[in-house]
PLY file of the C-alpha trace (Angstrom):
ply
format ascii 1.0
element vertex 317
property float x
property float y
property float z
element edge 316
property int vertex1
property int vertex2
end_header
26.20 120.29 -88.49
29.90 121.12 -88.15
30.97 124.67 -88.99
33.73 123.20 -91.15
31.21 121.64 -93.53
30.47 124.06 -96.34
27.44 124.07 -98.61
29.44 122.47 -101.43
30.16 119.54 -99.12
26.44 118.85 -98.89
26.42 118.39 -102.67
29.24 115.88 -102.37
27.43 113.91 -99.66
24.18 113.78 -101.63
25.95 112.76 -104.86
27.74 109.85 -103.16
24.55 108.76 -101.40
22.44 108.85 -104.55
25.03 107.25 -106.81
26.17 104.70 -104.18
29.55 104.84 -105.88
32.45 107.30 -105.60
33.42 107.10 -109.26
29.92 107.85 -110.56
29.47 110.61 -107.96
32.81 112.16 -109.01
31.75 112.17 -112.68
28.46 113.82 -111.72
30.36 116.52 -109.80
33.10 116.93 -112.48
35.77 115.87 -109.99
38.30 113.10 -109.77
37.41 110.06 -107.69
40.44 110.39 -105.34
39.67 114.05 -104.66
36.03 113.35 -103.82
36.92 110.34 -101.67
39.47 112.39 -99.74
36.99 115.24 -99.10
34.33 112.82 -97.82
36.90 111.26 -95.45
37.86 114.75 -94.24
34.19 115.45 -93.50
33.84 112.16 -91.61
36.94 112.90 -89.53
35.61 116.36 -88.75
32.18 115.18 -87.55
33.53 112.12 -85.78
31.57 109.32 -87.45
31.36 107.63 -90.87
28.73 108.65 -93.37
29.31 105.69 -95.66
30.49 102.11 -95.49
32.93 101.32 -98.31
32.88 97.98 -100.11
34.40 96.68 -103.33
30.99 97.10 -104.98
30.33 100.67 -103.90
29.13 102.42 -100.76
26.15 102.15 -98.40
24.89 104.84 -96.07
25.41 104.32 -92.34
22.43 104.90 -89.97
23.99 108.14 -88.73
24.90 109.08 -92.30
21.25 108.71 -93.35
20.37 111.63 -91.06
23.09 113.81 -92.59
22.07 112.83 -96.11
18.44 113.72 -95.40
19.52 117.10 -94.03
21.77 117.73 -97.04
19.01 116.83 -99.52
16.56 119.15 -97.80
19.11 121.98 -97.68
19.90 121.65 -101.37
16.21 121.52 -102.26
15.50 124.61 -100.14
18.34 126.47 -101.82
16.98 125.67 -105.27
13.47 126.77 -104.24
14.83 129.98 -102.73
16.86 130.96 -105.78
13.99 130.20 -108.15
11.64 132.29 -106.05
14.12 135.13 -105.57
14.62 135.35 -109.34
10.85 135.47 -109.85
10.56 138.25 -107.24
13.35 140.16 -108.99
11.53 139.82 -112.30
8.18 140.67 -110.65
6.77 137.35 -111.79
5.21 136.17 -108.50
1.46 135.80 -109.06
-1.11 136.80 -106.44
-1.43 134.25 -103.65
-5.12 133.73 -102.85
-5.61 132.47 -99.29
-8.93 131.41 -97.80
-9.52 131.11 -94.07
-12.22 129.96 -91.68
-13.46 132.08 -88.78
-12.62 129.13 -86.51
-8.85 129.53 -86.96
-6.86 131.73 -84.60
-6.70 135.33 -85.86
-3.14 135.59 -84.56
-1.98 132.81 -86.90
-3.34 134.71 -89.88
-1.92 138.02 -88.61
1.58 136.60 -88.16
1.44 134.85 -91.53
0.25 138.04 -93.23
3.06 140.05 -91.64
5.73 137.48 -92.55
4.50 136.99 -96.10
4.34 140.70 -96.93
7.81 141.26 -95.45
9.34 138.33 -97.36
7.54 138.98 -100.64
7.66 142.75 -100.89
5.32 144.07 -103.58
3.82 140.58 -104.11
0.07 140.70 -103.57
-1.66 138.50 -101.01
-5.45 138.16 -101.22
-7.36 136.92 -98.15
-10.90 135.55 -98.22
-12.93 134.41 -95.22
-15.61 131.76 -95.46
-16.98 128.49 -94.14
-14.75 125.41 -94.60
-16.96 123.57 -97.08
-17.26 126.67 -99.27
-13.52 127.31 -99.10
-12.75 123.75 -100.13
-15.08 124.10 -103.09
-13.19 127.23 -104.17
-9.93 125.36 -103.71
-11.21 122.53 -105.90
-12.18 125.03 -108.60
-8.73 126.67 -108.19
-10.23 130.00 -107.24
-8.02 129.84 -104.14
-4.41 128.70 -103.88
-4.72 127.48 -100.30
-7.00 127.52 -97.28
-6.59 127.44 -93.49
-9.44 125.45 -92.00
-10.34 123.10 -89.15
-9.66 119.45 -89.91
-10.60 116.98 -91.22
-10.16 117.71 -94.91
-9.92 114.22 -96.35
-9.72 113.98 -100.12
-7.12 112.59 -102.53
-7.30 115.94 -104.32
-5.78 117.83 -101.39
-2.45 118.04 -99.63
-3.03 118.66 -95.91
-0.37 120.28 -93.74
-1.25 119.97 -90.06
-0.55 123.24 -88.23
-1.73 122.99 -84.64
-3.86 120.94 -82.24
-5.74 122.57 -79.36
-7.49 120.56 -76.61
-11.27 120.73 -76.52
-12.76 122.36 -73.41
-16.29 123.05 -72.17
-17.47 126.65 -72.60
-20.05 127.94 -70.11
-21.19 131.07 -68.33
-18.97 132.21 -65.45
-21.87 131.75 -63.01
-22.66 128.22 -64.16
-22.42 125.88 -61.13
-20.03 123.66 -63.10
-17.59 126.57 -63.38
-16.71 126.22 -59.69
-14.82 123.01 -60.48
-11.30 122.99 -61.94
-12.48 120.47 -64.57
-15.76 118.91 -65.64
-16.76 115.43 -66.70
-18.56 114.58 -69.92
-21.36 113.06 -67.84
-21.82 116.38 -65.99
-22.08 118.49 -69.16
-23.96 115.96 -71.33
-27.47 117.17 -70.53
-26.43 120.80 -71.10
-24.42 120.21 -74.28
-26.72 121.73 -76.90
-24.59 124.27 -78.80
-22.46 123.19 -81.75
-20.87 124.55 -84.88
-23.42 124.49 -87.66
-23.23 121.01 -89.25
-23.63 122.55 -92.70
-20.44 124.65 -92.63
-18.13 121.68 -92.04
-20.02 118.37 -92.07
-16.89 116.23 -91.63
-15.81 118.08 -88.47
-19.32 117.89 -87.01
-19.53 114.17 -87.75
-16.14 113.58 -86.11
-17.27 115.28 -82.88
-20.56 113.40 -82.88
-18.68 110.12 -83.31
-16.33 110.98 -80.43
-19.29 111.70 -78.17
-21.08 108.55 -79.28
-17.96 106.59 -78.43
-18.36 107.55 -74.76
-22.10 106.96 -74.72
-23.34 110.51 -75.32
-25.86 111.23 -78.05
-25.81 115.01 -78.49
-28.99 117.01 -78.93
-28.21 119.97 -81.20
-30.74 122.65 -80.32
-28.54 125.61 -81.30
-25.77 126.04 -83.84
-23.45 128.85 -84.82
-21.53 129.65 -87.97
-18.74 131.54 -86.17
-17.07 131.44 -82.74
-18.93 134.64 -81.83
-22.27 133.00 -82.68
-21.48 130.06 -80.42
-20.33 132.26 -77.54
-23.44 134.44 -77.81
-25.62 131.35 -77.52
-23.72 130.22 -74.43
-23.98 133.69 -72.90
-27.70 133.71 -73.64
-28.11 130.59 -71.50
-28.89 128.16 -74.33
-26.45 125.54 -73.07
-22.80 124.51 -72.98
-20.52 124.26 -76.02
-17.31 122.40 -76.73
-14.66 124.75 -78.12
-10.90 124.68 -78.39
-8.82 125.74 -75.42
-7.16 128.79 -76.98
-10.33 130.55 -78.18
-10.50 134.17 -77.05
-13.54 134.39 -74.77
-16.21 137.05 -74.61
-17.02 138.71 -71.28
-19.13 136.55 -69.00
-17.81 133.22 -70.27
-15.24 130.74 -69.03
-13.93 127.32 -69.99
-13.04 124.16 -68.11
-10.98 121.13 -69.17
-13.00 117.97 -69.78
-11.76 115.14 -67.57
-10.64 111.90 -69.13
-10.51 112.92 -72.80
-7.67 113.83 -75.15
-9.75 115.28 -77.99
-8.34 118.17 -79.98
-9.45 120.76 -82.48
-6.96 120.48 -85.34
-6.13 123.22 -87.81
-4.53 122.63 -91.21
-3.33 124.43 -94.30
-4.73 122.72 -97.38
-3.86 123.14 -101.02
-4.75 121.28 -104.20
-2.45 118.41 -105.09
-1.84 120.01 -108.49
-1.04 123.44 -107.03
2.23 124.88 -108.35
2.34 128.44 -107.02
5.98 129.53 -106.70
5.63 130.70 -103.10
3.76 127.61 -101.87
6.71 125.94 -100.05
7.37 129.20 -98.21
3.69 129.67 -97.37
3.75 126.28 -95.62
6.88 127.20 -93.66
5.54 130.62 -92.63
2.23 129.15 -91.50
3.95 126.49 -89.42
6.12 129.12 -87.76
3.10 131.35 -87.07
1.14 128.41 -85.67
3.95 127.31 -83.38
4.46 130.82 -82.02
0.73 131.36 -81.51
0.21 127.98 -79.85
2.98 128.51 -77.28
1.84 132.01 -76.37
-1.87 131.15 -76.14
-1.30 128.00 -74.09
0.84 129.96 -71.64
-1.83 132.68 -71.27
-4.53 130.03 -70.82
-2.58 128.31 -68.04
-1.82 131.58 -66.30
-5.48 132.67 -66.43
-6.92 129.61 -64.66
-6.14 130.65 -61.07
-7.65 134.09 -61.70
-10.84 132.58 -63.14
-11.24 130.28 -60.14
-10.46 133.08 -57.71
-13.21 135.26 -59.19
-15.70 132.44 -58.72
-14.76 131.77 -55.10
0 1
1 2
2 3
3 4
4 5
5 6
6 7
7 8
8 9
9 10
10 11
11 12
12 13
13 14
14 15
15 16
16 17
17 18
18 19
19 20
20 21
21 22
22 23
23 24
24 25
25 26
26 27
27 28
28 29
29 30
30 31
31 32
32 33
33 34
34 35
35 36
36 37
37 38
38 39
39 40
40 41
41 42
42 43
43 44
44 45
45 46
46 47
47 48
48 49
49 50
50 51
51 52
52 53
53 54
54 55
55 56
56 57
57 58
58 59
59 60
60 61
61 62
62 63
63 64
64 65
65 66
66 67
67 68
68 69
69 70
70 71
71 72
72 73
73 74
74 75
75 76
76 77
77 78
78 79
79 80
80 81
81 82
82 83
83 84
84 85
85 86
86 87
87 88
88 89
89 90
90 91
91 92
92 93
93 94
94 95
95 96
96 97
97 98
98 99
99 100
100 101
101 102
102 103
103 104
104 105
105 106
106 107
107 108
108 109
109 110
110 111
111 112
112 113
113 114
114 115
115 116
116 117
117 118
118 119
119 120
120 121
121 122
122 123
123 124
124 125
125 126
126 127
127 128
128 129
129 130
130 131
131 132
132 133
133 134
134 135
135 136
136 137
137 138
138 139
139 140
140 141
141 142
142 143
143 144
144 145
145 146
146 147
147 148
148 149
149 150
150 151
151 152
152 153
153 154
154 155
155 156
156 157
157 158
158 159
159 160
160 161
161 162
162 163
163 164
164 165
165 166
166 167
167 168
168 169
169 170
170 171
171 172
172 173
173 174
174 175
175 176
176 177
177 178
178 179
179 180
180 181
181 182
182 183
183 184
184 185
185 186
186 187
187 188
188 189
189 190
190 191
191 192
192 193
193 194
194 195
195 196
196 197
197 198
198 199
199 200
200 201
201 202
202 203
203 204
204 205
205 206
206 207
207 208
208 209
209 210
210 211
211 212
212 213
213 214
214 215
215 216
216 217
217 218
218 219
219 220
220 221
221 222
222 223
223 224
224 225
225 226
226 227
227 228
228 229
229 230
230 231
231 232
232 233
233 234
234 235
235 236
236 237
237 238
238 239
239 240
240 241
241 242
242 243
243 244
244 245
245 246
246 247
247 248
248 249
249 250
250 251
251 252
252 253
253 254
254 255
255 256
256 257
257 258
258 259
259 260
260 261
261 262
262 263
263 264
264 265
265 266
266 267
267 268
268 269
269 270
270 271
271 272
272 273
273 274
274 275
275 276
276 277
277 278
278 279
279 280
280 281
281 282
282 283
283 284
284 285
285 286
286 287
287 288
288 289
289 290
290 291
291 292
292 293
293 294
294 295
295 296
296 297
297 298
298 299
299 300
300 301
301 302
302 303
303 304
304 305
305 306
306 307
307 308
308 309
309 310
310 311
311 312
312 313
313 314
314 315
315 316
């Protein structure tokens, strides 16, 4: 956006777009029609393309103008949210934000969110509660929690789901497993050893999704062991009970390694979920902070994962 366009100009652009008429937009803005028309033309000359097409019956938005209008609407909405929230902070009227989280989300995402939230909302309490996804969703439904960070899916018309990050699935095995000598493994190679899964009871929808993916490539999993946390699953792998499918960025315990699974594009998806009727004042900012934390965490973890592969293979040589 041009540096010559001020915030007030965004109001002018949105008013013209929404009214589709310069006269009505001018009345809405308490301006004269010639003045508003002239300022819009000045903006168009400054940015180098038309925002609107003028006709005798009004105006229509150009394709390029639609992008500017969308930006302007979002900026104005964000400003209104910010001022409302800032006033509530000033008056000490921000209620406690009650966040639930699953042990299967990245700790770094929660750490960065916690740091950002407490810095932005000084003296506004943040309560954090760990639990299994199905239990957290039940608390969300009963409005005991304001939002939860859990593995997807979380399909229900009651919820609003904000996707945060997707991490590729990989095979987790002991470092001395013969399959660990290869740079990647096939599903056929791990199928007979794939016995360790997240407990189906803690997130039935996620378990069913993985089972369906495996069935789609002709593998019927035999669940002999299950864990309620990432540490449970890794202990079972370390104990020699089989191979597990985990997400690529999981921090591994000593004695374990992971390998990409050839030919698949499956991912472990993490989302922030809140009730459709939720109206907590800080909710829009919670979503933004979580997305920022997720993006930062995903880039850093993926880079460390890529850099660690040669070392893992070298140790096994």
